[in-house]
N, CA, C, O and the ligand as a Tripos MOL2 file, in Angstrom:
@<TRIPOS>MOLECULE
protein
  233   231    59     0     0
PROTEIN
NO_CHARGES

@<TRIPOS>ATOM
      1 N          -3.6710   -6.9090    8.7730 N.3       1 MET1
      2 CA         -2.8930   -6.9090    7.5370 C.3       1 MET1
      3 C          -3.6350   -7.6880    6.4840 C.2       1 MET1
      4 O          -4.3090   -8.6740    6.7840 O.2       1 MET1
      5 N          -3.5130   -7.2490    5.2550 N.am      2 SER2
      6 CA         -4.1790   -7.9660    4.1810 C.3       2 SER2
      7 C          -3.3050   -7.9270    2.9470 C.2       2 SER2
      8 O          -2.6610   -6.9210    2.6500 O.2       2 SER2
      9 N          -3.2950   -9.0170    2.2470 N.am      3 LEU3
     10 CA         -2.5990   -9.0690    0.9730 C.3       3 LEU3
     11 C          -3.6840   -9.1790   -0.0760 C.2       3 LEU3
     12 O          -4.3680  -10.1950   -0.1950 O.2       3 LEU3
     13 N          -3.8180   -8.1210   -0.8190 N.am      4 ASP4
     14 CA         -4.9180   -8.0010   -1.7460 C.3       4 ASP4
     15 C          -4.3760   -8.2380   -3.1450 C.2       4 ASP4
     16 O          -3.4980   -7.5080   -3.6060 O.2       4 ASP4
     17 N          -4.8830   -9.2320   -3.8040 N.am      5 LEU5
     18 CA         -4.3580   -9.5510   -5.1340 C.3       5 LEU5
     19 C          -5.4100   -9.3690   -6.2060 C.2       5 LEU5
     20 O          -6.5920   -9.6510   -6.0050 O.2       5 LEU5
     21 N          -4.9570   -8.8940   -7.3410 N.am      6 THR6
     22 CA         -5.8060   -8.8220   -8.5170 C.3       6 THR6
     23 C          -4.9250   -9.2000   -9.6950 C.2       6 THR6
     24 O          -3.8940   -9.8500   -9.5210 O.2       6 THR6
     25 N          -5.3290   -8.7940  -10.8970 N.am      7 ARG7
     26 CA         -4.4920   -9.1000  -12.0590 C.3       7 ARG7
     27 C          -4.0220   -7.8240  -12.7220 C.2       7 ARG7
     28 O          -4.7380   -6.8240  -12.7740 O.2       7 ARG7
     29 N          -2.8030   -7.8830  -13.2260 N.am      8 CYS8
     30 CA         -2.2520   -6.7510  -13.9490 C.3       8 CYS8
     31 C          -3.0680   -6.5090  -15.2210 C.2       8 CYS8
     32 O          -3.2990   -7.4440  -15.9880 O.2       8 CYS8
     33 N          -3.5070   -5.2690  -15.4560 N.am      9 PRO9
     34 CA         -4.2670   -4.9660  -16.6770 C.3       9 PRO9
     35 C          -3.4220   -5.1320  -17.9270 C.2       9 PRO9
     36 O          -3.9660   -5.2850  -19.0210 O.2       9 PRO9
     37 N          -2.1360   -5.1060  -17.7910 N.am     10 ASP10
     38 CA         -1.2440   -5.1650  -18.9340 C.3      10 ASP10
     39 C          -0.8650   -6.5980  -19.2760 C.2      10 ASP10
     40 O          -1.1390   -7.0650  -20.3810 O.2      10 ASP10
     41 N          -0.2410   -7.2980  -18.3410 N.am     11 CYS11
     42 CA          0.3080   -8.6160  -18.6460 C.3      11 CYS11
     43 C          -0.4690   -9.7450  -17.9970 C.2      11 CYS11
     44 O          -0.1480  -10.9160  -18.1990 O.2      11 CYS11
     45 N          -1.4950   -9.4050  -17.2150 N.am     12 ASP12
     46 CA         -2.3690  -10.4070  -16.6090 C.3      12 ASP12
     47 C          -1.6820  -11.2380  -15.5310 C.2      12 ASP12
     48 O          -2.2200  -12.2590  -15.1020 O.2      12 ASP12
     49 N          -0.5270  -10.8230  -15.0980 N.am     13 ALA13
     50 CA          0.1320  -11.5080  -13.9960 C.3      13 ALA13
     51 C          -0.5440  -11.1020  -12.6810 C.2      13 ALA13
     52 O          -1.2000  -10.0620  -12.6220 O.2      13 ALA13
     53 N          -0.3900  -11.9050  -11.6390 N.am     14 PRO14
     54 CA         -0.8980  -11.4920  -10.3360 C.3      14 PRO14
     55 C          -0.2980  -10.1500   -9.9230 C.2      14 PRO14
     56 O           0.8980   -9.9130  -10.0870 O.2      14 PRO14
     57 N          -1.1390   -9.2900   -9.3920 N.am     15 ALA15
     58 CA         -0.6940   -7.9610   -8.9840 C.3      15 ALA15
     59 C          -1.1660   -7.6900   -7.5680 C.2      15 ALA15
     60 O          -2.2900   -8.0250   -7.1930 O.2      15 ALA15
     61 N          -0.2960   -7.0860   -6.8000 N.am     16 GLU16
     62 CA         -0.6160   -6.7740   -5.4160 C.3      16 GLU16
     63 C          -1.1840   -5.3670   -5.3080 C.2      16 GLU16
     64 O          -0.6810   -4.4340   -5.9350 O.2      16 GLU16
     65 N          -2.2290   -5.2210   -4.5140 N.am     17 VAL17
     66 CA         -2.7440   -3.8930   -4.2160 C.3      17 VAL17
     67 C          -1.8970   -3.3120   -3.0970 C.2      17 VAL17
     68 O          -1.9630   -3.7760   -1.9590 O.2      17 VAL17
     69 N          -1.1130   -2.3120   -3.4110 N.am     18 GLU18
     70 CA         -0.2030   -1.7410   -2.4160 C.3      18 GLU18
     71 C          -0.9250   -0.8120   -1.4570 C.2      18 GLU18
     72 O          -0.6890   -0.8380   -0.2490 O.2      18 GLU18
     73 N          -1.7940   -0.0040   -2.0000 N.am     19 TRP19
     74 CA         -2.6090    0.8200   -1.1340 C.3      19 TRP19
     75 C          -3.8550    1.2640   -1.8540 C.2      19 TRP19
     76 O          -3.9580    1.1860   -3.0780 O.2      19 TRP19
     77 N          -4.8030    1.7320   -1.0630 N.am     20 ARG20
     78 CA         -6.0490    2.2550   -1.6070 C.3      20 ARG20
     79 C          -6.2270    3.6450   -1.0660 C.2      20 ARG20
     80 O          -5.8070    3.9490    0.0500 O.2      20 ARG20
     81 N          -6.8490    4.4890   -1.8550 N.am     21 ALA21
     82 CA         -7.1170    5.8430   -1.3890 C.3      21 ALA21
     83 C          -8.3880    6.3490   -2.0430 C.2      21 ALA21
     84 O          -8.6910    6.0060   -3.1860 O.2      21 ALA21
     85 N          -9.1130    7.1500   -1.3240 N.am     22 VAL22
     86 CA        -10.3230    7.7540   -1.8750 C.3      22 VAL22
     87 C          -9.9470    9.0870   -2.5070 C.2      22 VAL22
     88 O          -9.3570    9.9510   -1.8590 O.2      22 VAL22
     89 N         -10.2950    9.2400   -3.7720 N.am     23 MET23
     90 CA         -9.9930   10.4760   -4.4870 C.3      23 MET23
     91 C         -11.2890   11.1060   -4.9590 C.2      23 MET23
     92 O         -12.2330   10.4170   -5.3460 O.2      23 MET23
     93 N         -11.3150   12.4230   -4.9200 N.am     24 GLU24
     94 CA        -12.4830   13.1320   -5.4120 C.3      24 GLU24
     95 C         -12.5100   13.0870   -6.9340 C.2      24 GLU24
     96 O         -11.4780   13.2400   -7.5870 O.2      24 GLU24
     97 N         -13.6850   12.8770   -7.4860 N.am     25 SER25
     98 CA        -13.8500   12.9740   -8.9300 C.3      25 SER25
     99 C         -15.0920   13.8080   -9.1950 C.2      25 SER25
    100 O         -15.7670   14.2540   -8.2680 O.2      25 SER25
    101 N         -15.3800   14.0080  -10.4640 N.am     26 THR26
    102 CA        -16.5580   14.8210  -10.7990 C.3      26 THR26
    103 C         -17.8380   14.1470  -10.3350 C.2      26 THR26
    104 O         -18.8520   14.8120  -10.1270 O.2      26 THR26
    105 N         -17.7970   12.8330  -10.1730 N.am     27 ASP27
    106 CA        -18.9820   12.1070   -9.7140 C.3      27 ASP27
    107 C         -18.9690   11.8500   -8.2190 C.2      27 ASP27
    108 O         -19.8080   11.1110   -7.7030 O.2      27 ASP27
    109 N         -18.0130   12.4630   -7.5190 N.am     28 GLY28
    110 CA        -17.9160   12.2340   -6.0830 C.3      28 GLY28
    111 C         -16.6960   11.3900   -5.7760 C.2      28 GLY28
    112 O         -15.9240   11.0450   -6.6710 O.2      28 GLY28
    113 N         -16.5240   11.0570   -4.4960 N.am     29 PRO29
    114 CA        -15.3390   10.3040   -4.0840 C.3      29 PRO29
    115 C         -15.3110    8.9200   -4.7300 C.2      29 PRO29
    116 O         -16.3260    8.2240   -4.7650 O.2      29 PRO29
    117 N         -14.1620    8.5320   -5.2330 N.am     30 VAL30
    118 CA        -13.9910    7.2090   -5.8340 C.3      30 VAL30
    119 C         -12.7670    6.5740   -5.2040 C.2      30 VAL30
    120 O         -11.6990    7.1820   -5.1300 O.2      30 VAL30
    121 N         -12.9400    5.3390   -4.7490 N.am     31 GLU31
    122 CA        -11.8040    4.6480   -4.1530 C.3      31 GLU31
    123 C         -10.8960    4.1220   -5.2550 C.2      31 GLU31
    124 O         -11.3470    3.4360   -6.1730 O.2      31 GLU31
    125 N          -9.6140    4.4510   -5.1560 N.am     32 HIS32
    126 CA         -8.6260    3.9940   -6.1150 C.3      32 HIS32
    127 C          -7.6630    3.0330   -5.4220 C.2      32 HIS32
    128 O          -7.4860    3.0710   -4.2050 O.2      32 HIS32
    129 N          -7.0600    2.1890   -6.2160 N.am     33 ALA33
    130 CA         -6.0640    1.2640   -5.6850 C.3      33 ALA33
    131 C          -4.8060    1.3560   -6.5220 C.2      33 ALA33
    132 O          -4.8710    1.4890   -7.7440 O.2      33 ALA33
    133 N          -3.6610    1.2850   -5.8630 N.am     34 ARG34
    134 CA         -2.4100    1.2210   -6.5850 C.3      34 ARG34
    135 C          -1.9670   -0.2310   -6.6500 C.2      34 ARG34
    136 O          -1.8360   -0.9080   -5.6300 O.2      34 ARG34
    137 N          -1.7390   -0.6910   -7.8720 N.am     35 LEU35
    138 CA         -1.3340   -2.0720   -8.1080 C.3      35 LEU35
    139 C           0.1220   -2.1350   -8.5140 C.2      35 LEU35
    140 O           0.6440   -1.2350   -9.1720 O.2      35 LEU35
    141 N           0.7620   -3.2050   -8.1130 N.am     36 ARG36
    142 CA          2.1000   -3.4760   -8.6620 C.3      36 ARG36
    143 C           2.1520   -4.9560   -8.9900 C.2      36 ARG36
    144 O           1.9100   -5.7970   -8.1250 O.2      36 ARG36
    145 N           2.4640   -5.2740  -10.2230 N.am     37 CYS37
    146 CA          2.4210   -6.6780  -10.6380 C.3      37 CYS37
    147 C           3.8020   -7.3140  -10.5060 C.2      37 CYS37
    148 O           4.7980   -6.6510  -10.2160 O.2      37 CYS37
    149 N           3.8180   -8.6220  -10.7320 N.am     38 LEU38
    150 CA          5.0590   -9.3870  -10.6060 C.3      38 LEU38
    151 C           6.1410   -8.8750  -11.5460 C.2      38 LEU38
    152 O           7.3300   -9.0400  -11.2690 O.2      38 LEU38
    153 N           5.7470   -8.2610  -12.6460 N.am     39 HIS39
    154 CA          6.7120   -7.8140  -13.6370 C.3      39 HIS39
    155 C           7.0730   -6.3510  -13.4980 C.2      39 HIS39
    156 O           7.7840   -5.7950  -14.3360 O.2      39 HIS39
    157 N           6.5830   -5.7260  -12.4390 N.am     40 GLY40
    158 CA          7.0130   -4.3640  -12.1490 C.3      40 GLY40
    159 C           6.1400   -3.2760  -12.7300 C.2      40 GLY40
    160 O           6.4260   -2.0920  -12.5480 O.2      40 GLY40
    161 N           5.0700   -3.6540  -13.4340 N.am     41 HIS41
    162 CA          4.1360   -2.6260  -13.8910 C.3      41 HIS41
    163 C           3.3950   -2.0800  -12.6920 C.2      41 HIS41
    164 O           3.1740   -2.8000  -11.7180 O.2      41 HIS41
    165 N           3.0110   -0.8260  -12.7460 N.am     42 TRP42
    166 CA          2.1020   -0.3730  -11.7120 C.3      42 TRP42
    167 C           1.0460    0.5390  -12.2720 C.2      42 TRP42
    168 O           1.2490    1.2270  -13.2720 O.2      42 TRP42
    169 N          -0.0840    0.5310  -11.6060 N.am     43 TYR43
    170 CA         -1.2620    1.2540  -12.0560 C.3      43 TYR43
    171 C          -1.9780    1.8510  -10.8780 C.2      43 TYR43
    172 O          -1.9410    1.3230   -9.7670 O.2      43 TYR43
    173 N          -2.6310    2.9600  -11.1380 N.am     44 LEU44
    174 CA         -3.5480    3.5390  -10.1670 C.3      44 LEU44
    175 C          -4.9230    3.5350  -10.8190 C.2      44 LEU44
    176 O          -5.1740    4.2590  -11.7830 O.2      44 LEU44
    177 N          -5.7990    2.7160  -10.2810 N.am     45 LEU45
    178 CA         -7.0880    2.4830  -10.9210 C.3      45 LEU45
    179 C          -8.2200    2.6090   -9.9160 C.2      45 LEU45
    180 O          -8.0320    2.3880   -8.7200 O.2      45 LEU45
    181 N          -9.4140    2.9700  -10.4210 N.am     46 PRO46
    182 CA        -10.5780    2.9220   -9.5390 C.3      46 PRO46
    183 C         -10.8290    1.4840   -9.0870 C.2      46 PRO46
    184 O         -10.7520    0.5520   -9.8870 O.2      46 PRO46
    185 N         -11.1220    1.3160   -7.8250 N.am     47 VAL47
    186 CA        -11.3420   -0.0290   -7.2900 C.3      47 VAL47
    187 C         -12.4750   -0.7340   -8.0310 C.2      47 VAL47
    188 O         -12.4350   -1.9480   -8.2300 O.2      47 VAL47
    189 N         -13.4820    0.0350   -8.4360 N.am     48 ALA48
    190 CA        -14.6230   -0.5760   -9.1120 C.3      48 ALA48
    191 C         -14.1970   -1.2870  -10.3890 C.2      48 ALA48
    192 O         -14.8120   -2.2750  -10.7890 O.2      48 ALA48
    193 N         -13.1450   -0.7840  -11.0270 N.am     49 SER49
    194 CA        -12.7140   -1.3900  -12.2750 C.3      49 SER49
    195 C         -11.9490   -2.6820  -12.0380 C.2      49 SER49
    196 O         -11.6610   -3.4150  -12.9840 O.2      49 SER49
    197 N         -11.6200   -2.9650  -10.7850 N.am     50 LEU50
    198 CA        -10.9190   -4.2050  -10.4670 C.3      50 LEU50
    199 C         -11.8890   -5.3570  -10.2460 C.2      50 LEU50
    200 O         -11.4950   -6.5230  -10.2540 O.2      50 LEU50
    201 N         -13.1490   -5.0230  -10.0520 N.am     51 ALA51
    202 CA        -14.0950   -6.0410   -9.5990 C.3      51 ALA51
    203 C         -14.1280   -7.2450  -10.5200 C.2      51 ALA51
    204 O         -14.1650   -8.3870  -10.0610 O.2      51 ALA51
    205 N         -14.1140   -6.9810  -11.8570 N.am     52 ASP52
    206 CA        -14.2180   -8.1150  -12.7690 C.3      52 ASP52
    207 C         -12.8690   -8.7480  -13.0300 C.2      52 ASP52
    208 O         -12.7610   -9.6850  -13.8210 O.2      52 ASP52
    209 N         -11.8450   -8.2440  -12.3740 N.am     53 ARG53
    210 CA        -10.5140   -8.8240  -12.5520 C.3      53 ARG53
    211 C         -10.0340   -9.4520  -11.2480 C.2      53 ARG53
    212 O          -8.8580   -9.7900  -11.1100 O.2      53 ARG53
    213 N         -10.9150   -9.5990  -10.3280 N.am     54 ALA54
    214 CA        -10.5070  -10.0800   -9.0110 C.3      54 ALA54
    215 C          -9.7460  -11.3920   -9.1310 C.2      54 ALA54
    216 O         -10.1510  -12.3070   -9.8490 O.2      54 ALA54
    217 N          -8.6490  -11.4560   -8.4170 N.am     55 TYR55
    218 CA         -7.8160  -12.6480   -8.4380 C.3      55 TYR55
    219 C          -8.1860  -13.4520   -7.2090 C.2      55 TYR55
    220 O          -7.5870  -13.3090   -6.1420 O.2      55 TYR55
    221 N          -9.1740  -14.2890   -7.3810 N.am     56 LEU56
    222 CA         -9.7000  -14.9940   -6.2170 C.3      56 LEU56
    223 C          -9.3240  -16.4710   -6.3180 C.2      56 LEU56
    224 O          -8.1620  -16.8040   -6.5510 O.2      56 LEU56
    225 N         -10.2890  -17.3390   -6.1440 N.am     57 GLU57
    226 CA         -9.9570  -18.7590   -6.1090 C.3      57 GLU57
    227 C          -9.3440  -19.2120   -7.4160 C.2      57 GLU57
    228 O          -8.4460  -20.0540   -7.4240 O.2      57 GLU57
    229 N          -9.8230  -18.6590   -8.5290 N.am     58 ARG58
    230 CA         -9.2600  -19.0470   -9.8090 C.3      58 ARG58
    231 C          -9.4260  -17.9340  -10.8060 C.2      58 ARG58
    232 O          -9.0110  -18.0690  -11.9570 O.2      58 ARG58
    233 ZN          2.1500   -6.4030  -15.4260 Zn       59 ZN59
@<TRIPOS>BOND
     1     1     2 1
     2     2     3 1
     3     3     4 2
     4     3     5 am
     5     5     6 1
     6     6     7 1
     7     7     8 2
     8     7     9 am
     9     9    10 1
    10    10    11 1
    11    11    12 2
    12    11    13 am
    13    13    14 1
    14    14    15 1
    15    15    16 2
    16    15    17 am
    17    17    18 1
    18    18    19 1
    19    19    20 2
    20    19    21 am
    21    21    22 1
    22    22    23 1
    23    23    24 2
    24    23    25 am
    25    25    26 1
    26    26    27 1
    27    27    28 2
    28    27    29 am
    29    29    30 1
    30    30    31 1
    31    31    32 2
    32    31    33 am
    33    33    34 1
    34    34    35 1
    35    35    36 2
    36    35    37 am
    37    37    38 1
    38    38    39 1
    39    39    40 2
    40    39    41 am
    41    41    42 1
    42    42    43 1
    43    43    44 2
    44    43    45 am
    45    45    46 1
    46    46    47 1
    47    47    48 2
    48    47    49 am
    49    49    50 1
    50    50    51 1
    51    51    52 2
    52    51    53 am
    53    53    54 1
    54    54    55 1
    55    55    56 2
    56    55    57 am
    57    57    58 1
    58    58    59 1
    59    59    60 2
    60    59    61 am
    61    61    62 1
    62    62    63 1
    63    63    64 2
    64    63    65 am
    65    65    66 1
    66    66    67 1
    67    67    68 2
    68    67    69 am
    69    69    70 1
    70    70    71 1
    71    71    72 2
    72    71    73 am
    73    73    74 1
    74    74    75 1
    75    75    76 2
    76    75    77 am
    77    77    78 1
    78    78    79 1
    79    79    80 2
    80    79    81 am
    81    81    82 1
    82    82    83 1
    83    83    84 2
    84    83    85 am
    85    85    86 1
    86    86    87 1
    87    87    88 2
    88    87    89 am
    89    89    90 1
    90    90    91 1
    91    91    92 2
    92    91    93 am
    93    93    94 1
    94    94    95 1
    95    95    96 2
    96    95    97 am
    97    97    98 1
    98    98    99 1
    99    99   100 2
   100    99   101 am
   101   101   102 1
   102   102   103 1
   103   103   104 2
   104   103   105 am
   105   105   106 1
   106   106   107 1
   107   107   108 2
   108   107   109 am
   109   109   110 1
   110   110   111 1
   111   111   112 2
   112   111   113 am
   113   113   114 1
   114   114   115 1
   115   115   116 2
   116   115   117 am
   117   117   118 1
   118   118   119 1
   119   119   120 2
   120   119   121 am
   121   121   122 1
   122   122   123 1
   123   123   124 2
   124   123   125 am
   125   125   126 1
   126   126   127 1
   127   127   128 2
   128   127   129 am
   129   129   130 1
   130   130   131 1
   131   131   132 2
   132   131   133 am
   133   133   134 1
   134   134   135 1
   135   135   136 2
   136   135   137 am
   137   137   138 1
   138   138   139 1
   139   139   140 2
   140   139   141 am
   141   141   142 1
   142   142   143 1
   143   143   144 2
   144   143   145 am
   145   145   146 1
   146   146   147 1
   147   147   148 2
   148   147   149 am
   149   149   150 1
   150   150   151 1
   151   151   152 2
   152   151   153 am
   153   153   154 1
   154   154   155 1
   155   155   156 2
   156   155   157 am
   157   157   158 1
   158   158   159 1
   159   159   160 2
   160   159   161 am
   161   161   162 1
   162   162   163 1
   163   163   164 2
   164   163   165 am
   165   165   166 1
   166   166   167 1
   167   167   168 2
   168   167   169 am
   169   169   170 1
   170   170   171 1
   171   171   172 2
   172   171   173 am
   173   173   174 1
   174   174   175 1
   175   175   176 2
   176   175   177 am
   177   177   178 1
   178   178   179 1
   179   179   180 2
   180   179   181 am
   181   181   182 1
   182   182   183 1
   183   183   184 2
   184   183   185 am
   185   185   186 1
   186   186   187 1
   187   187   188 2
   188   187   189 am
   189   189   190 1
   190   190   191 1
   191   191   192 2
   192   191   193 am
   193   193   194 1
   194   194   195 1
   195   195   196 2
   196   195   197 am
   197   197   198 1
   198   198   199 1
   199   199   200 2
   200   199   201 am
   201   201   202 1
   202   202   203 1
   203   203   204 2
   204   203   205 am
   205   205   206 1
   206   206   207 1
   207   207   208 2
   208   207   209 am
   209   209   210 1
   210   210   211 1
   211   211   212 2
   212   211   213 am
   213   213   214 1
   214   214   215 1
   215   215   216 2
   216   215   217 am
   217   217   218 1
   218   218   219 1
   219   219   220 2
   220   219   221 am
   221   221   222 1
   222   222   223 1
   223   223   224 2
   224   223   225 am
   225   225   226 1
   226   226   227 1
   227   227   228 2
   228   227   229 am
   229   229   230 1
   230   230   231 1
   231   231   232 2
@<TRIPOS>SUBSTRUCTURE
     1 MET1         2 RESIDUE 1 A MET
     2 SER2         6 RESIDUE 1 A SER
     3 LEU3        10 RESIDUE 1 A LEU
     4 ASP4        14 RESIDUE 1 A ASP
     5 LEU5        18 RESIDUE 1 A LEU
     6 THR6        22 RESIDUE 1 A THR
     7 ARG7        26 RESIDUE 1 A ARG
     8 CYS8        30 RESIDUE 1 A CYS
     9 PRO9        34 RESIDUE 1 A PRO
    10 ASP10       38 RESIDUE 1 A ASP
    11 CYS11       42 RESIDUE 1 A CYS
    12 ASP12       46 RESIDUE 1 A ASP
    13 ALA13       50 RESIDUE 1 A ALA
    14 PRO14       54 RESIDUE 1 A PRO
    15 ALA15       58 RESIDUE 1 A ALA
    16 GLU16       62 RESIDUE 1 A GLU
    17 VAL17       66 RESIDUE 1 A VAL
    18 GLU18       70 RESIDUE 1 A GLU
    19 TRP19       74 RESIDUE 1 A TRP
    20 ARG20       78 RESIDUE 1 A ARG
    21 ALA21       82 RESIDUE 1 A ALA
    22 VAL22       86 RESIDUE 1 A VAL
    23 MET23       90 RESIDUE 1 A MET
    24 GLU24       94 RESIDUE 1 A GLU
    25 SER25       98 RESIDUE 1 A SER
    26 THR26      102 RESIDUE 1 A THR
    27 ASP27      106 RESIDUE 1 A ASP
    28 GLY28      110 RESIDUE 1 A GLY
    29 PRO29      114 RESIDUE 1 A PRO
    30 VAL30      118 RESIDUE 1 A VAL
    31 GLU31      122 RESIDUE 1 A GLU
    32 HIS32      126 RESIDUE 1 A HIS
    33 ALA33      130 RESIDUE 1 A ALA
    34 ARG34      134 RESIDUE 1 A ARG
    35 LEU35      138 RESIDUE 1 A LEU
    36 ARG36      142 RESIDUE 1 A ARG
    37 CYS37      146 RESIDUE 1 A CYS
    38 LEU38      150 RESIDUE 1 A LEU
    39 HIS39      154 RESIDUE 1 A HIS
    40 GLY40      158 RESIDUE 1 A GLY
    41 HIS41      162 RESIDUE 1 A HIS
    42 TRP42      166 RESIDUE 1 A TRP
    43 TYR43      170 RESIDUE 1 A TYR
    44 LEU44      174 RESIDUE 1 A LEU
    45 LEU45      178 RESIDUE 1 A LEU
    46 PRO46      182 RESIDUE 1 A PRO
    47 VAL47      186 RESIDUE 1 A VAL
    48 ALA48      190 RESIDUE 1 A ALA
    49 SER49      194 RESIDUE 1 A SER
    50 LEU50      198 RESIDUE 1 A LEU
    51 ALA51      202 RESIDUE 1 A ALA
    52 ASP52      206 RESIDUE 1 A ASP
    53 ARG53      210 RESIDUE 1 A ARG
    54 ALA54      214 RESIDUE 1 A ALA
    55 TYR55      218 RESIDUE 1 A TYR
    56 LEU56      222 RESIDUE 1 A LEU
    57 GLU57      226 RESIDUE 1 A GLU
    58 ARG58      230 RESIDUE 1 A ARG
    59 ZN59       233 GROUP 0 **** ****
């Protein structure tokens, strides 16, 4: 089990990665993640776009 946290693109609150899935795109398979933040926003984004928003030590 893993609790994967990042930041909400909208309100910058901590957001949980609910699931990840690989989706086909024109450039090939891209891993996407579904986020849900503390305020109820949710997003489906490419995982690569989360890299610079990683909610890690600080
Ligand atoms: Zn939010």
